[in-house]
C-alpha positions, -999 to 999 in steps of 0.1 A, spaced: -246 608 291 -249 572 301 -213 575 319 -225 607 336 -262 593 345 -244 562 359 -222 579 379 -251 602 391 -274 573 403 -240 561 424 -235 595 438 -271 602 445 -276 568 461 -248 578 484 -262 610 492 -296 596 499 -282 571 522 -264 596 542 -297 614 551 -318 605 584 -354 598 575 -364 634 583 -338 648 559 -349 625 534 -386 633 533 -379 671 533 -363 674 499 -382 645 484 -415 667 492 -400 698 474 -395 678 442 -428 692 428 -423 676 394 -430 642 408 -466 636 415 -471 635 454 -486 600 452 -456 586 436 -434 600 464 -452 587 494 -437 557 509 -411 552 486 -376 538 495 -346 557 488 -337 535 459 -369 540 441 -365 579 447 -332 577 424 -352 564 396 -382 589 397 -358 619 404 -340 613 372 -372 602 353 -387 634 361 -359 657 360 -332 643 340 -295 636 347 -283 673 341 -314 690 358 -314 668 388 -278 675 398 -282 713 407 -316 705 419 -304 682 445 -275 704 452 -301 731 460 -320 709 482 -287 698 502 -281 736 508 -315 742 521 -315 714 546 -286 724 553 -264 695 545 -230 712 537 -207 688 555 -181 671 537 -195 640 533 -226 649 512 -208 679 495 -178 657 484 -204 636 460 -220 668 448 -187 684 441 -176 654 420 -206 651 401 -209 688 393 -172 687 379 -183 657 356 -214 674 347 -195 708 338 -171 688 317 -200 670 300 -217 702 291 -186 720 278 -180 689 256 -215 687 244 -212 728 234 -180 720 217 -198 694 194 -227 715 190 -203 744 180 -187 722 155 -217 711 141 -226 747 136 -195 755 116 -202 729 91 
């Protein structure tokens, strides 16, 4: 998980840096788990920590993917980072499921 989270922090930083101020504010305002007072006036780097703190790595990846589709930011520049991290998330989940299956068999 640490490797996935480290990579996600880097990818999320790249995605947020790619957004205009308006495109940054819109998805951030839709993150309902994060209290509004914590979102207001935050720098992009601070939002990375809040997103992962409130949603976790595994939940925040598809969440940000949905937000980018809503904007819409379907361009290759943003979607490349999302494709890469979603592939890593899938691999992580498959490996985690395999470990759980092995433990269940014991």
